[in-house]
All heavy atoms as an XYZ file, in Angstrom:
924
protein
N      15.982      8.047     -2.566
C      15.356      9.113     -3.290
C      16.258      9.587     -4.349
O      17.410      9.803     -4.216
C      15.035     10.276     -2.321
O      14.236      9.763     -1.268
C      14.265     11.364     -3.114
N      15.719      9.662     -5.554
C      16.480     10.239     -6.664
C      16.533     11.700     -6.653
O      15.699     12.371     -6.068
C      15.791      9.781     -7.992
C      15.747      8.244     -8.233
C      14.859      7.969     -9.451
C      17.042      7.664     -8.405
N      17.569     12.225     -7.285
C      17.658     13.733     -7.417
C      16.409     14.302     -8.032
O      15.956     15.421     -7.694
C      18.864     13.949     -8.277
C      19.716     12.744     -8.080
C      18.720     11.581     -7.799
N      15.785     13.534     -8.958
C      14.582     14.005     -9.657
C      13.284     13.791     -8.881
O      12.211     14.135     -9.292
C      14.502     13.377    -11.052
S      14.356     11.653    -11.025
N      13.367     13.090     -7.729
C      12.236     12.818     -6.864
C      12.194     11.351     -6.553
O      12.983     10.545     -6.788
N      11.081     11.001     -5.843
C      10.897      9.615     -5.311
C      10.132      8.845     -6.408
O       9.089      9.303     -6.855
C      10.061      9.744     -4.057
C       9.788      8.447     -3.300
C      10.774      7.838     -2.569
C       8.562      7.749     -3.494
C      10.538      6.660     -1.861
C       8.346      6.589     -2.845
C       9.314      6.014     -2.028
N      10.595      7.658     -6.759
C       9.829      6.832     -7.682
C       9.310      5.646     -6.882
O      10.087      4.862     -6.364
C      10.782      6.348     -8.827
C      11.274      7.463     -9.627
C      10.003      5.316     -9.710
C      12.273      7.132    -10.756
N       8.037      5.515     -6.882
C       7.395      4.366     -6.178
C       7.518      3.217     -7.100
O       6.990      3.168     -8.203
C       5.903      4.681     -5.911
C       5.144      3.621     -5.194
C       5.698      3.389     -3.767
C       3.690      4.003     -5.039
N       8.117      2.151     -6.587
C       8.282      0.942     -7.376
C       7.445     -0.184     -6.874
O       6.890     -0.974     -7.596
C       9.762      0.489     -7.320
C      10.127     -0.577     -8.252
C       9.963     -0.067     -9.694
C      10.162     -1.227    -10.720
N       9.570     -0.929    -11.943
N       7.260     -0.297     -5.545
C       6.591     -1.427     -4.957
C       5.641     -0.888     -3.796
O       6.070      0.060     -3.002
C       7.569     -2.396     -4.339
C       6.870     -3.660     -3.738
C       7.980     -4.649     -3.316
O       9.081     -4.236     -2.829
O       7.733     -5.890     -3.413
N       4.516     -1.394     -3.720
C       3.565     -1.035     -2.645
C       2.874     -2.330     -2.111
O       2.396     -3.143     -2.910
C       2.499     -0.066     -3.185
C       1.372      0.329     -2.247
C       1.917      1.221     -1.110
C       0.317      1.103     -3.034
N       2.802     -2.432     -0.900
C       2.091     -3.535     -0.230
C       1.109     -2.939      0.811
O       1.550     -2.204      1.634
C       2.973     -4.553      0.402
S       2.080     -5.996      1.059
N      -0.146     -3.239      0.658
C      -1.167     -2.791      1.619
C      -1.587     -3.976      2.417
O      -2.101     -4.903      1.877
C      -2.339     -2.142      0.907
C      -1.904     -0.937      0.063
C      -3.453     -1.704      1.882
C      -2.958     -0.371     -0.866
N      -1.330     -3.933      3.716
C      -1.775     -4.962      4.635
C      -2.987     -4.413      5.446
O      -2.859     -3.459      6.107
C      -0.575     -5.356      5.590
C      -0.996     -6.494      6.537
C       0.665     -5.785      4.808
N      -4.003     -5.178      5.410
C      -5.243     -4.799      6.102
C      -5.368     -5.399      7.505
O      -4.621     -6.430      7.799
C      -6.443     -5.211      5.319
C      -6.495     -4.572      3.900
C      -5.954     -5.271      2.776
C      -6.928     -3.273      3.739
C      -5.960     -4.609      1.541
C      -6.952     -2.618      2.492
C      -6.432     -3.363      1.392
O      -6.442     -2.741      0.171
N      -6.116     -4.906      8.385
C      -6.234     -5.452      9.746
C      -6.565     -6.911      9.845
O      -6.209     -7.551     10.835
C      -7.301     -4.563     10.457
C      -7.306     -3.297      9.653
C      -6.979     -3.667      8.241
N      -7.233     -7.447      8.822
C      -7.597     -8.828      8.890
C      -6.494     -9.742      8.287
O      -6.711    -10.900      7.941
C      -8.981     -9.037      8.130
C      -8.826     -8.723      6.655
O      -7.807     -8.297      6.131
N     -10.011     -8.863      5.917
N      -5.369     -9.210      8.058
C      -4.145     -9.877      7.522
C      -4.211    -10.096      5.984
O      -3.388    -10.817      5.451
C      -3.802    -11.116      8.295
C      -3.276    -10.898      9.686
O      -2.704     -9.752      9.849
O      -3.447    -11.756     10.577
N      -5.248     -9.705      5.339
C      -5.330     -9.772      3.875
C      -4.335     -8.654      3.389
O      -4.074     -7.717      4.095
C      -6.645     -9.566      3.315
C      -7.622    -10.724      3.647
C      -9.016    -10.487      2.967
O      -9.130     -9.579      2.078
O      -9.938    -11.131      3.442
N      -3.854     -8.816      2.153
C      -3.010     -7.725      1.636
C      -3.069     -7.767      0.068
O      -3.572     -8.668     -0.542
C      -1.492     -8.062      2.048
C      -0.913     -9.246      1.386
C      -0.196     -9.168      0.214
C      -1.016    -10.537      2.022
C       0.393    -10.282     -0.377
C      -0.466    -11.606      1.439
C       0.224    -11.468      0.272
N      -2.665     -6.602     -0.407
C      -2.533     -6.409     -1.882
C      -1.108     -5.947     -2.103
O      -0.532     -5.125     -1.428
C      -3.459     -5.327     -2.405
C      -4.863     -5.693     -2.257
O      -5.599     -5.158     -1.437
N      -5.327     -6.650     -3.017
N      -0.414     -6.581     -3.110
C       0.920     -6.287     -3.446
C       0.954     -5.788     -4.874
O       0.403     -6.422     -5.801
C       1.844     -7.519     -3.264
C       3.253     -7.295     -3.640
N       3.757     -7.704     -4.815
C       4.217     -6.672     -2.964
C       5.019     -7.269     -4.870
N       5.361     -6.720     -3.751
N       1.662     -4.647     -5.092
C       1.799     -3.991     -6.376
C       3.221     -3.774     -6.784
O       3.913     -3.221     -5.918
C       0.993     -2.699     -6.481
C      -0.380     -2.828     -5.998
C      -0.747     -2.567     -4.645
C      -1.441     -3.150     -6.871
C      -2.058     -2.624     -4.167
C      -2.787     -3.253     -6.420
C      -3.044     -2.958     -5.131
O      -4.354     -3.070     -4.663
N       3.531     -4.074     -7.997
C       4.934     -3.815     -8.422
C       4.663     -2.916     -9.744
O       4.112     -3.400    -10.711
C       5.665     -5.077     -8.784
C       7.157     -4.936     -9.149
C       7.902     -4.220     -7.963
C       7.803     -6.262     -9.425
N       5.067     -1.687     -9.629
C       4.744     -0.700    -10.592
C       5.730     -0.667    -11.810
O       6.966     -0.880    -11.627
C       4.722      0.727    -10.036
C       3.493      0.838     -9.061
C       3.671      0.798     -7.697
C       2.213      1.043     -9.569
C       2.608      0.908     -6.849
C       1.156      1.196     -8.674
C       1.350      1.090     -7.287
N       5.161     -0.416    -13.014
C       5.983     -0.255    -14.165
C       6.814      0.954    -14.040
O       6.485      1.935    -13.207
C       5.142     -0.139    -15.431
C       4.343     -1.348    -15.699
C       3.310     -1.133    -16.830
O       3.077      0.011    -17.233
N       2.731     -2.155    -17.320
N       7.861      1.128    -14.741
C       8.686      2.384    -14.719
C       7.855      3.480    -15.301
O       7.048      3.358    -16.156
C       9.964      2.143    -15.460
C       9.747      2.031    -16.983
C      11.134      1.850    -17.734
C      10.870      1.754    -19.218
N      12.153      1.629    -19.854
N       8.110      4.696    -14.687
C       7.360      5.828    -15.256
C       7.935      6.248    -16.588
O       9.001      5.761    -17.022
C       7.659      6.939    -14.210
C       8.867      6.489    -13.471
C       8.916      4.994    -13.567
N       7.207      7.152    -17.260
C       7.605      7.545    -18.684
C       8.586      8.726    -18.617
O       8.889      9.307    -19.658
C       6.311      7.975    -19.384
C       5.468      6.781    -19.681
O       5.912      5.662    -19.732
O       4.241      7.003    -19.866
N       9.189      9.046    -17.453
C      10.036     10.167    -17.312
C      11.356      9.848    -17.974
O      11.824      8.763    -17.951
C      10.304     10.549    -15.879
C       9.086     10.594    -14.993
C       7.799     10.913    -15.394
C       9.022     10.285    -13.597
N       6.991     10.863    -14.358
C       7.676     10.496    -13.217
C       9.970      9.826    -12.696
C       7.302     10.271    -11.907
C       9.561      9.619    -11.393
C       8.167      9.887    -11.034
N      12.005     10.864    -18.466
C      13.406     10.753    -18.914
C      14.304     10.996    -17.652
O      14.121     11.940    -16.939
C      13.740     11.780    -20.001
C      13.045     11.542    -21.328
C      13.359     12.695    -22.328
C      13.423     10.244    -21.937
N      15.267     10.115    -17.430
C      16.125     10.212    -16.220
C      17.448     10.634    -16.562
O      18.030     10.303    -17.558
C      16.119      8.886    -15.530
C      14.863      8.321    -15.024
C      14.975      6.877    -14.467
C      14.261      9.176    -13.882
N      18.069     11.390    -15.719
C      19.426     11.847    -15.853
C      20.386     10.634    -15.595
O      19.944      9.594    -15.069
C      19.747     12.941    -14.860
O      19.791     12.380    -13.547
N      21.632     10.816    -15.950
C      22.599      9.737    -15.602
C      22.759      9.503    -14.138
O      22.867      8.427    -13.635
C      23.934     10.090    -16.333
C      25.021      9.035    -16.097
C      24.597      7.582    -16.607
O      23.871      7.518    -17.623
O      25.041      6.623    -15.981
N      22.703     10.626    -13.387
C      22.830     10.495    -11.896
C      21.622      9.668    -11.394
O      21.814      8.754    -10.494
C      22.863     11.871    -11.246
C      22.735     11.800     -9.731
C      24.088     12.610    -11.614
N      20.398      9.887    -11.874
C      19.257      9.127    -11.480
C      19.413      7.651    -11.799
O      19.028      6.769    -11.009
C      18.022      9.776    -12.023
N      19.911      7.402    -13.029
C      20.068      6.032    -13.451
C      21.089      5.265    -12.624
O      20.920      4.074    -12.251
C      20.424      5.949    -14.972
C      19.272      6.351    -15.854
C      19.468      5.921    -17.342
N      20.584      6.663    -17.924
C      20.523      7.864    -18.473
N      19.351      8.491    -18.572
N      21.579      8.392    -19.051
N      22.170      5.980    -12.207
C      23.123      5.437    -11.335
C      22.588      5.054     -9.964
O      22.785      4.018     -9.389
C      24.375      6.371    -11.097
C      25.285      6.423    -12.309
C      26.436      7.310    -12.030
C      27.373      7.353    -13.182
N      28.517      8.274    -12.997
N      21.711      5.941     -9.456
C      21.004      5.746     -8.166
C      20.129      4.528     -8.289
O      20.134      3.597     -7.360
C      20.171      6.921     -7.781
O      21.061      8.130     -7.672
C      19.434      6.769     -6.434
N      19.455      4.332     -9.361
C      18.549      3.196     -9.559
C      19.413      1.894     -9.622
O      19.089      0.907     -9.031
C      17.692      3.327    -10.849
C      16.653      4.449    -10.584
C      16.967      2.030    -11.184
C      16.016      4.909    -11.864
N      20.511      1.939    -10.342
C      21.394      0.742    -10.442
C      21.911      0.372     -9.085
O      21.936     -0.817     -8.767
C      22.544      0.968    -11.471
C      22.123      0.877    -12.877
C      23.278      0.756    -13.858
N      24.104      2.018    -13.772
C      23.933      3.083    -14.553
N      22.870      3.167    -15.355
N      24.743      4.124    -14.429
N      22.308      1.355     -8.311
C      22.859      1.030     -6.975
C      21.743      0.474     -6.056
O      21.980     -0.553     -5.412
C      23.336      2.415     -6.316
C      23.814      2.116     -4.874
C      25.129      1.728     -4.644
C      22.973      2.230     -3.780
C      25.599      1.468     -3.384
C      23.410      1.926     -2.519
C      24.717      1.539     -2.300
O      25.104      1.296     -1.032
N      20.572      1.052     -6.094
C      19.427      0.511     -5.330
C      19.102     -0.928     -5.658
O      18.920     -1.780     -4.846
C      18.183      1.390     -5.556
O      18.574      2.761     -5.123
C      17.058      0.890     -4.687
N      19.058     -1.201     -6.986
C      18.786     -2.567     -7.466
C      19.844     -3.558     -6.966
O      19.616     -4.633     -6.443
C      18.671     -2.590     -9.033
O      17.587     -1.763     -9.396
C      18.512     -4.030     -9.546
N      21.093     -3.183     -7.161
C      22.217     -4.074     -6.775
C      22.408     -4.270     -5.241
O      22.799     -5.357     -4.868
C      23.490     -3.618     -7.421
C      23.440     -3.712     -8.908
C      24.675     -3.014     -9.570
O      25.486     -2.414     -8.893
N      24.795     -3.109    -10.868
N      22.134     -3.232     -4.447
C      22.583     -3.241     -3.087
C      21.444     -3.281     -2.101
O      21.691     -3.520     -0.877
C      23.528     -2.107     -2.792
C      24.756     -2.170     -3.634
N      25.844     -3.012     -3.296
C      25.146     -1.464     -4.684
C      26.745     -2.885     -4.223
N      26.388     -1.869     -5.039
N      20.245     -2.913     -2.514
C      19.132     -2.739     -1.537
C      17.908     -3.662     -1.742
O      17.579     -4.302     -0.800
C      18.691     -1.243     -1.454
C      19.663     -0.312     -1.096
C      19.194      1.175     -1.148
C      20.259     -0.526      0.307
N      17.403     -3.650     -2.878
C      16.098     -4.368     -3.045
C      15.972     -5.311     -4.175
O      15.046     -6.039     -4.298
C      14.948     -3.247     -3.140
C      15.065     -2.415     -4.339
O      15.764     -2.764     -5.324
N      14.372     -1.341     -4.287
N      16.987     -5.325     -5.121
C      17.046     -6.264     -6.219
C      15.753     -6.076     -7.153
O      15.389     -6.998     -7.901
C      17.080     -7.719     -5.762
C      17.674     -8.682     -6.812
O      18.445     -8.188     -7.638
N      17.318     -9.836     -6.810
N      15.122     -4.943     -7.043
C      13.943     -4.695     -7.938
C      14.499     -3.948     -9.122
O      15.020     -2.797     -9.047
C      12.931     -3.782     -7.261
C      12.130     -4.432     -6.191
C      11.279     -3.379     -5.488
C      11.299     -5.533     -6.713
N      14.433     -4.510    -10.322
C      14.880     -3.858    -11.548
C      13.888     -2.717    -11.876
O      12.709     -2.834    -11.811
C      14.951     -4.880    -12.733
O      15.171     -4.223    -14.012
N      14.462     -1.663    -12.376
C      13.714     -0.532    -12.862
C      12.738     -0.959    -14.001
O      11.681     -0.384    -14.167
C      14.658      0.576    -13.351
C      13.960      1.845    -13.738
C      13.265      2.619    -12.814
C      14.035      2.334    -15.035
C      12.675      3.794    -13.200
C      13.402      3.473    -15.474
C      12.768      4.185    -14.478
O      12.172      5.357    -14.901
N      13.126     -1.956    -14.764
C      12.293     -2.456    -15.862
C      11.157     -3.397    -15.375
O      10.260     -3.650    -16.122
C      13.169     -3.233    -16.819
C      14.300     -2.464    -17.399
C      13.866     -1.249    -18.239
O      12.816     -1.322    -18.950
O      14.480     -0.155    -18.212
N      11.222     -3.858    -14.171
C      10.204     -4.767    -13.634
C       8.872     -4.079    -13.329
O       8.957     -2.798    -13.186
C      10.655     -5.507    -12.406
C      11.719     -6.533    -12.590
O      11.900     -6.854    -13.777
O      12.379     -6.949    -11.663
N       7.817     -4.776    -13.248
C       6.559     -4.173    -12.788
C       5.414     -4.503    -13.873
O       5.679     -4.458    -15.083
N       4.314     -4.676    -13.352
C       3.143     -4.990    -14.271
C       1.972     -4.026    -14.057
O       1.021     -4.042    -14.841
C       2.706     -6.402    -14.072
C       2.208     -6.756    -12.668
O       2.544     -6.017    -11.714
O       1.594     -7.741    -12.519
N       2.054     -3.150    -13.061
C       0.946     -2.194    -12.734
C       1.387     -0.807    -13.197
O       2.401     -0.347    -12.776
C       0.601     -2.150    -11.249
C      -0.507     -1.228    -10.942
C       0.300     -3.550    -10.719
N       0.590     -0.202    -14.111
C       0.898      1.164    -14.492
C       0.849      2.095    -13.290
O      -0.014      2.062    -12.523
C      -0.138      1.550    -15.542
C      -0.750      0.220    -15.950
C      -0.585     -0.705    -14.795
N       1.840      2.959    -13.227
C       1.838      3.960    -12.116
C       0.661      4.845    -12.149
O       0.220      5.337    -11.112
C       3.161      4.815    -12.209
C       3.681      5.489    -11.011
C       3.794      4.568     -9.825
C       4.973      6.199    -11.323
N      -0.020      5.000    -13.274
C      -1.243      5.794    -13.372
C      -2.394      5.195    -12.564
O      -3.352      5.944    -12.290
C      -1.624      5.899    -14.863
O      -1.914      4.665    -15.395
N      -2.224      3.961    -12.162
C      -3.290      3.289    -11.344
C      -3.101      3.619     -9.901
O      -4.026      3.270     -9.055
C      -3.298      1.778    -11.548
C      -3.859      1.407    -12.924
C      -3.977     -0.116    -13.013
O      -3.940     -0.834    -12.056
N      -4.191     -0.582    -14.208
N      -2.078      4.276     -9.447
C      -1.787      4.592     -8.030
C      -2.984      5.289     -7.404
O      -3.403      4.886     -6.261
C      -0.512      5.278     -7.850
C      -0.151      5.596     -6.425
C       0.036      4.366     -5.608
C       1.137      6.477     -6.338
N      -3.536      6.411     -7.920
C      -4.624      7.027     -7.278
C      -5.825      6.138     -6.952
O      -6.359      6.136     -5.835
C      -4.955      8.148     -8.279
C      -3.813      8.419     -8.995
C      -3.114      7.063     -9.136
N      -6.177      5.261     -7.939
C      -7.282      4.303     -7.663
C      -6.960      3.318     -6.552
O      -7.803      2.935     -5.727
C      -7.695      3.587     -8.963
N      -5.682      2.812     -6.562
C      -5.267      1.908     -5.497
C      -5.349      2.570     -4.172
O      -5.822      2.009     -3.173
C      -3.868      1.370     -5.839
C      -3.887      0.518     -7.062
C      -3.281      0.636     -4.665
C      -2.558      0.208     -7.671
N      -4.823      3.802     -4.072
C      -4.760      4.481     -2.724
C      -6.131      4.912     -2.294
O      -6.380      5.141     -1.123
C      -3.852      5.697     -2.799
C      -2.391      5.320     -3.003
C      -1.516      6.626     -3.093
C      -1.893      4.471     -1.793
N      -7.050      5.018     -3.165
C      -8.457      5.397     -2.826
C      -8.969      4.424     -1.794
O      -9.793      4.771     -0.924
C      -9.384      5.414     -4.101
C     -10.722      5.743     -3.869
C     -11.043      7.231     -3.502
O     -10.118      8.043     -3.776
O     -12.085      7.531     -2.907
N      -8.484      3.190     -1.872
C      -9.002      2.134     -0.976
C      -8.638      2.312      0.452
O      -9.221      1.779      1.383
C      -8.508      0.761     -1.410
C      -8.892      0.318     -2.816
C      -8.199     -0.930     -3.190
C      -8.453     -1.248     -4.632
N      -7.685     -2.480     -5.133
N      -7.552      3.158      0.720
C      -7.057      3.319      2.066
C      -7.242      4.750      2.579
O      -6.653      5.124      3.645
C      -5.592      2.839      2.209
C      -5.454      1.442      1.905
C      -4.666      3.684      1.334
N      -7.947      5.579      1.868
C      -7.996      7.028      2.225
C      -8.624      7.271      3.581
O      -8.393      8.335      4.132
C      -8.684      7.784      1.071
C     -10.150      7.536      0.983
C     -10.761      8.434     -0.068
C     -12.289      8.174      0.036
N     -13.039      9.091     -0.826
N      -9.457      6.373      4.017
C     -10.152      6.633      5.269
C      -9.540      5.968      6.473
O     -10.213      5.898      7.550
C     -11.641      6.209      5.113
C     -12.368      7.043      4.100
O     -12.074      8.236      3.927
O     -13.183      6.501      3.341
N      -8.385      5.381      6.375
C      -7.769      4.750      7.500
C      -6.339      5.373      7.699
O      -5.826      5.991      6.832
C      -7.668      3.222      7.312
C      -6.813      2.855      6.113
C      -9.003      2.562      7.228
C      -6.536      1.417      5.936
N      -5.725      5.163      8.793
C      -4.388      5.593      9.041
C      -3.451      4.743      8.237
O      -3.529      3.545      8.202
C      -3.963      5.491     10.577
O      -4.945      6.286     11.309
C      -2.567      5.961     10.790
N      -2.544      5.402      7.578
C      -1.517      4.744      6.701
C      -0.142      4.802      7.396
O       0.284      5.923      7.830
C      -1.450      5.354      5.330
C      -0.356      4.713      4.515
C      -2.807      5.170      4.577
N       0.535      3.717      7.542
C       1.856      3.599      8.090
C       2.831      3.303      7.007
O       2.595      2.409      6.229
C       1.915      2.557      9.188
C       0.974      2.774     10.359
C      -0.317      2.286     10.312
C       1.423      3.515     11.483
C      -1.165      2.575     11.428
C       0.553      3.774     12.504
C      -0.720      3.329     12.482
O      -1.546      3.555     13.591
N       3.887      4.071      7.052
C       4.977      3.876      6.024
C       6.289      4.053      6.623
O       6.389      4.402      7.821
C       4.705      4.758      4.830
O       5.546      4.394      3.768
C       4.941      6.213      5.150
N       7.348      3.931      5.867
C       8.716      4.027      6.340
C       9.446      5.097      5.576
O       9.545      5.010      4.332
C       9.499      2.695      6.249
C      10.777      2.760      6.995
C      10.928      2.462      8.307
C      11.976      3.190      6.287
C      12.165      2.545      8.890
C      13.193      3.286      6.861
C      13.302      3.025      8.227
O      14.525      3.055      8.810
N       9.899      6.205      6.236
C      10.727      7.141      5.575
C       9.959      8.396      5.136
O       8.777      8.371      4.828
N      10.698      9.485      5.212
C      10.105     10.765      4.925
C       9.723     10.953      3.461
O       8.681     11.545      3.140
C      11.114     11.919      5.257
C      11.387     12.076      6.741
O      10.495     11.733      7.502
O      12.510     12.565      7.071
N      10.464     10.384      2.565
C      10.092     10.475      1.162
C       8.735      9.743      0.879
O       7.930     10.208      0.160
C      11.175      9.820      0.272
N       8.571      8.561      1.525
C       7.325      7.911      1.296
C       6.123      8.633      1.964
O       5.002      8.747      1.399
C       7.400      6.477      1.959
N       6.372      9.219      3.148
C       5.349     10.041      3.780
C       4.944     11.194      2.843
O       3.696     11.445      2.636
C       5.862     10.574      5.105
C       4.867     11.625      5.701
C       6.006      9.457      6.156
N       5.909     11.873      2.294
C       5.634     13.036      1.412
C       4.842     12.646      0.164
O       3.877     13.301     -0.176
C       6.923     13.758      1.044
C       7.539     14.522      2.154
C       8.874     15.160      1.727
C       9.529     15.785      2.915
N      10.840     16.299      2.589
N       5.200     11.494     -0.409
C       4.518     11.050     -1.576
C       3.066     10.697     -1.204
O       2.128     11.072     -1.957
C       5.217      9.832     -2.221
C       4.421      9.133     -3.292
C       4.462      9.970     -4.614
C       4.936      7.793     -3.552
N       2.898      9.977     -0.099
C       1.511      9.520      0.236
C       0.711     10.730      0.671
O      -0.526     10.877      0.415
C       1.586      8.502      1.378
C       2.140      7.105      0.896
C       2.430      6.224      2.102
C       1.171      6.449     -0.077
N       1.269     11.667      1.334
C       0.470     12.874      1.709
C       0.062     13.726      0.506
O      -1.046     14.212      0.495
C       1.253     13.805      2.680
C       1.336     13.233      4.074
C       2.209     14.074      5.009
O       3.144     14.742      4.572
N       1.876     14.015      6.260
N       0.901     13.614     -0.521
C       0.491     14.342     -1.769
C      -0.668     13.625     -2.426
O      -1.574     14.247     -2.968
C       1.693     14.387     -2.739
C       1.457     15.278     -3.942
C       2.694     15.213     -4.890
C       3.792     16.029     -4.329
N       4.922     16.062     -5.371
N      -0.680     12.305     -2.380
C      -1.768     11.544     -2.940
C      -2.994     11.417     -2.134
O      -4.075     11.208     -2.642
C      -1.221     10.069     -3.273
S       0.092      9.982     -4.425
N      -2.832     11.492     -0.842
C      -3.825     11.319      0.239
C      -3.901     12.502      1.158
O      -3.577     12.335      2.309
C      -3.729     10.030      0.932
C      -3.758      8.710      0.134
C      -3.247      7.574      0.958
C      -5.145      8.420     -0.307
N      -4.270     13.724      0.641
C      -4.101     14.892      1.523
C      -4.997     14.950      2.799
O      -4.559     15.605      3.743
C      -4.536     16.006      0.564
C      -5.392     15.399     -0.507
C      -4.845     14.028     -0.617
N      -6.024     14.171      2.856
C      -6.893     14.161      4.073
C      -6.642     12.908      4.982
O      -7.292     12.789      5.961
C      -8.368     14.323      3.673
O      -8.755     13.099      2.931
C      -8.674     15.520      2.937
N      -5.660     12.078      4.594
C      -5.425     10.837      5.346
C      -4.287     11.027      6.335
O      -3.297     11.703      6.038
C      -5.180      9.699      4.317
O      -6.243      9.518      3.447
C      -4.784      8.406      5.090
N      -4.404     10.453      7.493
C      -3.321     10.472      8.488
C      -2.270      9.492      8.011
O      -2.453      8.365      7.901
C      -3.838     10.093      9.875
C      -2.833     10.049     10.973
C      -2.160     11.485     11.219
C      -3.424      9.561     12.246
N      -1.078     10.036      7.761
C       0.115      9.194      7.337
C       1.088      9.226      8.469
O       1.547     10.268      8.914
C       0.789      9.794      6.052
C      -0.264     10.136      4.925
C       1.890      8.914      5.564
C      -0.901      8.899      4.378
N       1.439      8.023      8.990
C       2.387      7.904     10.052
C       3.750      7.312      9.595
O       3.758      6.255      8.898
C       1.881      7.001     11.148
C       0.625      7.556     11.847
C       0.975      8.484     12.951
O       2.122      8.564     13.382
O       0.070      9.331     13.306
N       4.826      7.950      9.922
C       6.168      7.418      9.628
C       6.581      6.526     10.772
O       6.738      7.016     11.900
C       7.136      8.591      9.439
C       8.506      8.156      8.966
O       8.823      6.935      9.069
N       9.233      9.072      8.555
N       6.749      5.234     10.563
C       7.059      4.327     11.649
C       8.428      4.543     12.213
O       8.734      4.114     13.321
C       6.837      2.786     11.226
C       5.396      2.553     10.858
C       7.773      2.486     10.056
N       9.327      5.318     11.486
C      10.587      5.753     12.049
C      10.400      6.547     13.272
O      11.201      6.508     14.235
C      11.444      6.460     11.062
C      12.027      5.699      9.985
C      12.860      6.503      9.058
O      12.328      7.413      8.357
N      14.140      6.202      9.022
N       9.324      7.341     13.272
C       9.002      8.212     14.494
C       8.621      7.365     15.654
O       8.595      7.847     16.815
C       7.927      9.224     14.125
C       8.306     10.171     12.997
O       9.577     10.340     12.819
O       7.443     10.769     12.341
N       8.268      6.093     15.462
C       7.898      5.220     16.468
C       9.042      4.277     16.944
O       8.810      3.351     17.704
C       6.667      4.413     16.120
C       5.394      5.290     15.816
C       4.244      4.515     15.264
O       4.231      3.254     15.267
N       3.272      5.179     14.777
N      10.177      4.515     16.350
C      11.374      3.775     16.727
C      11.693      2.555     15.808
O      12.678      1.863     16.050
N      10.892      2.315     14.762
C      11.221      1.184     13.910
C      12.447      1.561     13.021
O      12.550      2.678     12.561
C      10.083      0.890     13.039
C       8.921      0.274     13.766
C       7.821      1.015     14.200
C       8.917     -1.114     14.083
C       6.817      0.475     14.965
C       7.856     -1.688     14.721
C       6.814     -0.917     15.188
O       5.802     -1.493     15.919
N      13.257      0.674     12.729
C      14.431      0.816     11.888
C      14.524     -0.339     10.909
O      14.220     -1.459     11.178
C      15.712      0.841     12.767
C      15.781      1.980     13.705
C      17.009      2.017     14.490
C      16.981      3.131     15.458
N      18.112      3.230     16.356
N      15.005      0.031      9.747
C      15.245     -0.945      8.675
C      16.530     -1.698      8.945
O      17.479     -0.993      9.475
C      15.256     -0.289      7.315
C      13.949      0.168      6.859
S      12.767     -1.054      6.501
C      13.286     -1.559      4.856
N      16.638     -2.917      8.572
C      17.989     -3.618      8.791
C      18.918     -3.033      7.702
O      18.478     -2.437      6.714
C      17.603     -5.057      8.425
C      16.336     -4.971      7.641
C      15.572     -3.844      8.136
N      20.207     -3.138      7.951
C      21.241     -2.534      7.077
C      21.162     -3.306      5.757
O      21.388     -2.750      4.748
C      22.673     -2.795      7.668
C      22.860     -1.883      8.859
O      22.201     -0.845      8.955
O      23.658     -2.226      9.779
N      20.819     -4.608      5.778
C      20.710     -5.410      4.611
C      19.578     -6.433      4.823
O      19.522     -7.050      5.891
C      22.018     -6.106      4.280
C      21.916     -6.911      2.963
C      23.339     -7.327      2.520
C      23.236     -8.242      1.347
N      23.489     -7.751      0.082
N      18.756     -6.556      3.826
C      17.684     -7.529      3.908
C      18.296     -8.947      3.756
O      19.194     -9.146      3.019
C      16.604     -7.268      2.863
C      15.894     -5.950      3.020
C      14.923     -5.717      1.890
C      15.110     -5.803      4.324
N      17.676     -9.872      4.496
C      18.306    -11.267      4.468
C      18.157    -11.954      3.088
O      19.052    -12.687      2.647
C      17.527    -12.091      5.520
C      16.263    -11.263      5.746
C      16.614     -9.855      5.422
N      17.101    -11.718      2.393
C      16.917    -12.370      1.077
C      16.159    -11.376      0.162
O      14.940    -11.292      0.154
C      16.081    -13.665      1.199
C      15.972    -14.383     -0.176
O      16.482    -13.862     -1.176
O      15.242    -15.359     -0.160
N      16.867    -10.538     -0.596
C      16.221     -9.616     -1.440
C      15.454    -10.204     -2.589
O      14.726     -9.428     -3.297
C      17.364     -8.702     -1.965
C      18.531     -9.630     -1.949
C      18.302    -10.520     -0.754
N      15.480    -11.457     -2.799
C      14.691    -12.141     -3.832
C      13.375    -12.623     -3.350
O      12.607    -13.220     -4.140
C      15.477    -13.316     -4.445
C      16.727    -12.792     -5.178
O      16.549    -11.719     -5.862
O      17.729    -13.372     -5.082
N      13.035    -12.481     -2.044
C      11.756    -13.008     -1.616
C      10.708    -12.028     -1.835
O      10.929    -10.775     -1.840
C      11.845    -13.436     -0.097
S      12.057    -11.909      0.952
N       9.471    -12.506     -2.090
C       8.336    -11.619     -2.328
C       7.295    -11.846     -1.250
O       6.878    -12.911     -1.058
C       7.783    -11.918     -3.684
C       8.692    -11.607     -4.866
C      10.035    -11.859     -4.832
C       8.152    -11.083     -5.999
C      10.825    -11.528     -5.866
C       8.924    -10.760     -7.088
C      10.308    -11.036     -7.062
O      11.049    -10.713     -8.133
């Protein structure tokens, strides 16, 4: 999470029939502080290899994308993601899988896989 807030970069929606939609969002139009830019560089280099400059889906399309899942339970990882999704989907049940005992690995085996 950045000091200025949570920036959604990637979203994957997996449906019960194993179909999925994957979205890589464009950078927002916000001006970022130097601290925020350092956080982004660290995340890119050490966690997910997603460049802040990458993405083909405008972030403005997020409400329309989330409209597809508003009537089902949404599972996500982390408090920041839960807060963002609850703000976008106020009547949807959002479950943090951390509360169910799921943990992220310390390092992903191949951050270049999609």
